[in-house]
N, C-alpha and C positions, 0 to 999 in steps of 0.2 A: 468268425474266427474266435477261438477261446481267448478272453481277455487276459488270462493268466499266462498263457504260453504263446500268444499271438506274435509278439515281437521276436521271440526266440525262433519260432517256426518260420517266420518271414525271412529272418536273417540266415538261417541254416538250410532251409528248404525252399529257397526262392522260386525255383522252377515249378515244383509241385504245388506251391501255394499261389502260383500265378501272380507273383509280386516283382517280376522282372523290371517293371517300370519304376519301382521304388528303390532300386539299388542305389546306395550312396557310393559314389565313385571314390574309392580309396586305393585301388590297385594301380600299379604302374601299367601304362598302356603298351600294348604290343606293336608290332610292325604295321598292323592294320589301322593304327590311329595316326593320322598325319594331317597336315594342313595342305590344301591345294593352292591357296592363294599366298604369295610371299609376304604380303603386308598385314597379316592377321594381327600381329602384336599391336599395331597402331589403331586397331578397331575393337579392342577388347570390351569397350563399353556397350557394344551391340550384342554381345554374347547372350545376355539374358533379357534383351528387349523383345517383347512379344512379337513385334512386327518383323524382326530380323532373325529370330532364334533359329528357324529352320534353315535359312540361308547360311548362317554362321556354323550350324552343325554340319552342313554339307561341305563348306569351304574351309572352315577354320576349327575343325573338331578338336585337334590337339591343344591349340592355344586357348580355346574356350573351355577346355576340360569337359567336353561333351561326348567323349568316347565312352561307350558302355562296355564294361567287362562282360564276357560271355555269361549269359544267365545260366546258372547251374545250381544244383543242390550241393551244399558244402558238407552235409552230413552223409555218411556212407549208407545209412539205412533209410 
């Protein structure tokens, strides 16, 4: 990726540039982002623990802020 425009392209053409995994979560989460487990707030320290991250993503996505906004290109062209 071009070093001059790489960051801009990744931010505005996320899907085209195949940078969906790099999205920084800043958007509000929709109805598809929720916690399955009722006690997620008491286990927040596990959200970024490598051993438990996948479990927390599946069970406590909203509390852990692990919901991904839909990967899309934000620029129209």
